[in-house]
C-alpha positions in Angstrom: 106.7 94.4 108.2 105.3 97.4 107.8 107.0 100.2 109.6 105.5 101.5 113.1 105.6 105.6 112.9 106.2 107.9 116.1 104.3 110.7 116.6 105.4 113.5 119.2 102.3 114.7 121.1 102.5 118.0 122.9 99.4 118.7 124.8 98.9 120.3 128.4 95.2 119.1 129.2 96.2 115.8 130.5 92.7 113.9 129.9 92.6 114.8 126.2 96.2 114.1 125.9 95.3 110.7 127.0 92.4 110.2 124.7 94.4 111.4 121.7 97.1 109.4 122.6 95.0 106.0 123.0 93.1 106.6 119.6 96.5 107.5 117.7 98.1 104.3 119.5 95.1 102.2 118.5 95.4 103.2 114.9 99.0 101.7 114.9 101.0 104.4 116.1 103.7 104.6 118.4 102.6 107.7 120.6 104.8 109.5 122.9 102.9 112.3 124.9 104.1 115.7 126.5 102.2 117.9 129.3 104.6 120.3 128.8 107.0 122.0 126.3 110.2 121.1 128.1 109.1 117.3 128.1 108.2 118.1 124.4 111.7 118.9 123.4 113.7 116.5 125.7 111.5 113.4 123.7 112.1 115.6 120.5 115.8 115.6 121.1 116.1 112.0 122.3 113.6 110.4 119.4 112.9 110.7 115.4 109.2 111.4 114.6 107.6 110.5 111.4 105.3 113.6 112.7 104.5 116.5 115.7 101.3 117.4 117.4 101.7 120.7 119.1 99.3 122.3 121.3 99.9 126.4 121.3 99.5 127.3 124.9 101.9 124.5 126.7 103.5 125.6 130.4 107.4 126.3 129.9 108.2 126.4 126.6 105.1 127.4 124.1 103.8 125.5 121.1 105.0 128.1 118.4 108.5 128.0 120.6 108.7 124.8 120.0 107.5 125.1 116.3 110.5 127.1 115.6 113.0 124.8 117.3 111.9 121.7 115.8 111.7 123.3 112.3 115.6 124.4 112.8 116.7 121.2 113.6 114.7 119.1 111.0 113.1 120.9 108.0 111.3 117.4 107.1 109.2 116.7 109.7 105.7 117.4 109.9 103.9 119.7 112.6 100.6 119.9 113.1 99.4 122.8 115.3 96.4 121.7 117.8 94.8 124.8 119.7 91.5 126.7 120.8 92.9 129.8 119.2 91.4 130.1 115.4 92.4 133.6 114.2 93.9 133.7 110.8 96.8 136.0 112.2 97.4 133.1 114.7 97.3 130.8 111.3 99.5 132.8 109.5 101.9 133.5 112.9 102.1 129.6 113.3 102.7 128.7 109.5 105.7 131.6 109.1 106.8 129.2 111.9 107.4 126.6 110.0 104.1 124.6 111.0 102.3 122.5 108.2 99.0 122.3 109.4 96.5 123.6 112.1 93.6 122.3 113.6 90.9 124.2 116.1 89.6 122.8 119.0 87.0 121.0 119.4 87.8 118.5 116.3 86.9 115.3 114.7 89.3 112.4 115.5 88.8 111.3 112.0 89.9 114.7 110.0 92.8 114.5 112.6 93.6 110.9 111.4 93.0 111.6 107.5 95.4 114.8 108.1 98.7 112.7 109.4 97.5 110.0 106.8 98.4 112.5 104.1 101.6 113.6 105.7 102.8 109.9 106.1 101.7 108.6 102.7 103.5 112.1 100.9 106.7 111.4 102.8 106.7 108.0 102.0 106.0 108.4 98.4 108.3 111.0 98.3 111.4 108.0 99.9 109.9 105.4 97.2 109.9 108.2 94.2 113.7 109.1 94.8 115.5 111.0 91.8 115.7 114.5 91.7 113.8 117.2 89.4 115.7 120.4 87.7 114.0 123.5 86.9 116.3 126.5 85.6 118.8 126.3 88.0 117.0 125.1 90.8 117.5 120.8 91.7 114.9 119.0 93.9 116.1 115.8 95.6 113.0 113.5 96.4 115.6 111.2 98.3 116.8 113.5 100.8 114.1 116.0 100.1 116.1 118.6 99.8 116.0 122.3 97.0 119.0 123.8 96.1 119.3 126.6 93.6 122.5 126.5 92.4 125.5 126.2 95.4 122.5 127.3 97.6 120.4 124.8 100.1 116.8 126.1 100.5 115.3 125.0 103.5 111.3 124.0 103.5 108.8 122.4 105.4 107.0 119.2 104.4 103.8 121.4 103.1 106.3 123.9 101.2 108.1 121.1 99.7 104.6 119.5 98.3 103.4 122.9 96.9 107.0 123.4 94.8 106.9 119.8 93.8 103.4 120.0 92.4 104.1 123.8 90.6 107.6 122.2 88.7 105.5 118.6 88.1 103.3 120.6 86.1 105.7 123.1 85.0 104.5 125.9 82.4 100.2 124.4 83.4 98.4 127.1 85.5 97.7 125.2 88.8 94.2 126.8 90.7 93.8 126.8 94.6 91.2 124.0 94.0 94.0 121.8 92.6 96.6 122.8 95.5 94.2 121.7 97.9 93.3 118.8 96.4 97.0 117.2 96.2 98.8 119.6 99.1 96.3 119.5 101.5 93.8 117.1 102.5 90.7 117.7 100.3 88.3 118.6 103.0 91.0 120.8 104.8 89.3 124.1 105.8 91.9 126.9 104.4 90.1 130.0 106.6 90.7 132.9 103.9 94.0 132.8 102.3 96.3 129.9 103.6 97.4 129.2 100.1 98.4 132.9 99.1 100.3 132.5 102.5 102.2 129.4 101.7 102.6 130.6 98.2 104.4 133.9 99.8 106.4 131.9 101.5 107.9 129.8 98.8 108.5 132.9 97.0 110.4 134.5 99.6 113.0 131.5 99.8 112.6 130.1 96.0 112.7 133.2 94.2 113.5 136.4 96.6 117.1 136.1 97.0 117.9 135.3 93.2 117.6 137.2 90.2 115.6 134.4 88.2 112.5 134.5 89.3 110.6 130.7 89.0 106.7 131.4 90.5 104.4 133.5 88.8 100.5 133.9 89.6 97.7 133.8 86.9 95.3 136.4 88.8 91.9 135.0 88.8 93.5 131.7 87.8 96.6 130.3 90.3 99.8 129.6 90.1 102.7 128.3 88.1 106.0 127.8 87.1 107.6 129.3 84.0 108.1 126.6 80.7 
């Protein structure tokens, strides 16, 4: 029997919320809809979710406040921001708070479903894969999606985890931005101007900055790599 994935949808426009919920339910998801940030928080604390969709401008508690809260409580659940605000600094802020993806309204449902499926399939494949991967003093545990350097546990978002795994599995090989897009993001994902650079920066701040031995390197004009 296939697992039914539960999605938390926080969207304050009732008509749009209902349409999205109906489309998600039609695709086989169990969707819990909240019209404000307070209800979204209550649902999150009561249930476990495979994925969260957050509008930025929510009553009572904004989507950005919720994103930070949810990420602090759960480092693994994918979070997609759904908003009418499309400026790059807004995207960077959302990513810095723990969002994994960012969609601007109006959007196509096919694109939303594609992104949802990318996250869920990746989560399932990591669980099935099991085992661990070691690079220098860093250990990546695929079963619980935990990353450690020495005795230090490093909390990563789902997207950061996927990016790190891609680099580590190709240790010594320079990975281009195109390869990162194809493997970490949906191939049709619009990155804006510097989404990948922002994510690599986030990853370096967590994986490298607190430690003397650096692991992530840049080959200008080509891409990024974990040293051999």
